[in-house]
N, C-alpha and C positions, 0 to 999 in steps of 0.2 A: 157147584159150591152152590153155599146162599149170598142170601146176602150182603152177609157182618162180615162175611170172606172177601165176598168181590168190592167191600169199600176199603180194607184193609189195604185189600188191591190196585184197589186207584186209589186210598192215600202213599199207596207206599213210591207207583209210579209216578206219578205227575207232581206231588209234593214234593218226594225226598227220605221221606221218612225212613225211617227204619222199621225192620218187619211188628215189634216190643210194640215202641212208643205210634204206632198204627190201631195195634192191637188195641191196646192199653183205653185209649178214647174212642174207639169203638165196642166196642165190650163194656159189658156191665158188674162180673165178676174177678176175680185178679185169673182162673181156674179160666176161665174160655179166655180174656185172655192168652195165657197161656197156649193154649190151645190153638187158637190163632192165630202166631204169632209162630205154634212151630206148623199151623199148615200153610203161609206166605211164605215160608223162608222153604219150605220140600217145591212148592213153585216155583220158585225163582232158579234154582236146583235146576229145575226141569224143565226151564227156558234155557231156549236155541237163541242166541244172540242172532243168528246168519240164517235165521229157518228162510228170508225170505228174499234171502237176496240169491243168486244164480251160479252156480256154479263158474269156474275159468275151464273150457273146453282142454281135455285134454290130450297133451301137446304130440303122446304119439301118431293122432289122429291126420297127426301136418310131418309125420315121417315122411322122408322119399329114399326110398331104398340105392344102396350104394352109396353114403354123401359121410360115414361114418359117423351119425349116432350128430353133427353138426343138426345146427334150429334152421345155419345159413346155407342157400349153396353158394359150391364152393364156383367162382366165373374161374374158367379156363383160354387166356389171354395173353401173350406173348408179355412182356414185358420192356423198352422198352429204354434202357441201359444209357441211350443216346441223349435227352433228353433229362438227366438228373446232378442236380450240382447247382452252381453257377455261371 
């Protein structure tokens, strides 16, 4: 990455300028601006916004045998029907 490409990336990331506008500010010729803008757009396309975020744990790691695929274990206890209602 050249110094001008770094400058374009800085202007686009930190100041919210479009790649075309940032490249026009940094470059001297329209051809160079076009090439810099294209390189910045390609870098933005390849950038993973969630690259530094940890992935959640897979639910399969917490699966219990014989629970029918439920996330929570079913508690087996008798229902006290005498306490229902007013």
